[in-house]
N, C-alpha and C positions, 0 to 999 in steps of 0.2 A: 606070133606076129604083135605081142604086146610092145616089144621093144621100138621106141621111136625112131632109132637110126635105121633100124630094117624096114619099118614103114615107110621113111623117106626115101630108100633104095627102090622098094618094091612100086612106089608111087612114081619115081623118076623112070622106071622102066616103061610104064605105061605113056608118061608124058614125054613122048619123043620130040617134040619141038621145044621144050622146055618152056611152055607159056605160064606153068604153074596150074594148068588144068588139064585133066584128062578129058579130049573132046571125043566125038563119035567116032570119027575115022581112025584115031589112035586107039581107042577100045577094039574097034573092028580089026585093026592089024594086029594088035597085041593077041587077039584071040583067034586069028585065022588058022593056026596049026592046030587047034583044038576041035575035035569031032564035032558037028552039029552046031557050033557056035558063032558061025558067020552070017547066021541069018538075021535079017532086020528084026524079027520078032524077038530074038534073045537079046539082041543089043538094045533095043527099045525097052523091053523089060528090065534089064539090068539099070538103064539110066533113069526109069521110072522109079525104081526102088532106092538108088543111091544118090542121085541127083535131087537132094531134098529142097532146094532153093528154086527148083524147075528153071536153071537158066540155060540148060542144054550142054552143060559140061560138068565135070566132077571135080570139085576142089580138093586140096589135099585134107581139109577139115571134114570133107564128107567121106572121103576115102578111109582116113584114120577112124571116124565114127564108125563106119560099116565094118571094117576089121576088128576093131576093139570090143564091138558089141557082139561080134561072132555072128553077124547076119549070114543066115544061109542063102546062098545064091538061088537055091531051088524056089524060094520065094519069088525071085525075079523069072525063074523059067525052070521047068522040070528038066529041061535038057542040060542045064549048067549048074553046077553044085559047088559049094564051098571047097568041097573035096577036090574037084579039078582045079580051083583057084589055088589051093595049097599045093597040088601036084605041080602047077606051072611054077610056083615060088620055089619048091625044092629043085626043080629042073634048072631054074636059073641060076640057083647057088651052086649046083653041081658043075654048071658048064662055065661058071665064073662071072656071068652077067651081073650077078648080084652076090656081093661079098660085104660082110660086115668089116668096116676098116678099123682095125685096131694098130696098124702100124703108125709110128710117130707119136704113140699116146704113152 
């Protein structure tokens, strides 16, 4: 996850309305397929740990800092781990939602 292009694509997956921020509803929607991650407790815990400026949304900088620092999601919640996030990233790459664009270079 250290590649900036990969980080931008992962961030864009969560930022569905392309506002430049991952908002609570977008986080909830993105994690809806994961077991036990749709609870407000989990969402609030992730926001608490990742939203460092406490503006109620996750900026790209906050997202990138969390990913590059290797923050373990279990700090946010015992129910949600970095491994699950990595699993989601791999799933996105496999189904084509998240691809590193090398064409045209």
